[in-house]
Residue, then its C-alpha position, 0 to 999 in steps of 0.5 A: m520521505n513522508t509518512r502520514t496515516t489519515v483517517a479520514g482518508a480514501l474509502l476503500l472498497a473491496t480491496a481496502g477490506l471494508a468490515t460490517t458490523a451490525n449492518a454497518w459499514v465500517a470503512i478501514p482507514a490506510n496508511y500513505v507513504e511516498g519516497i524512492v524505491q529502494s528495490v522490487d523483488r518480483d518472485a516474493r511480491t515486495l518493494t521496499v522504499a527507505n522505511g520499510t518493505y510492502h507486499v503486494r498481491s498482484l504482480g501486475e502492481l510491480n509491472e512498471v516499478n522499478a529501483g529509483d522510481k518515485v511513489d505514492l503507495s497506499y497500504l493496510n497492515e494485516a497480521g503484521q505486514n503492509v500490503v499495498i492497495a495503490v502504487t502511483l508512479r510520480 
């Protein structure tokens, strides 16, 4: 499992939480993790990989994700929770 944080990462638009300060846009960097899905809880809207549990905003993000799948996740930490902004099956 490889976890990395990138400051120069992709600019994330509306769902990533662009913030404004004094009429300037500030991009909030995303965190990235890749790994094998250990479990998916559609009722709780979460998926778990070896290094933690991640929440999704929409059930649609979990439609094709199953335990055992290799995934890349982009996520933000919001109020102490890891919230997925993109799931990519590998």
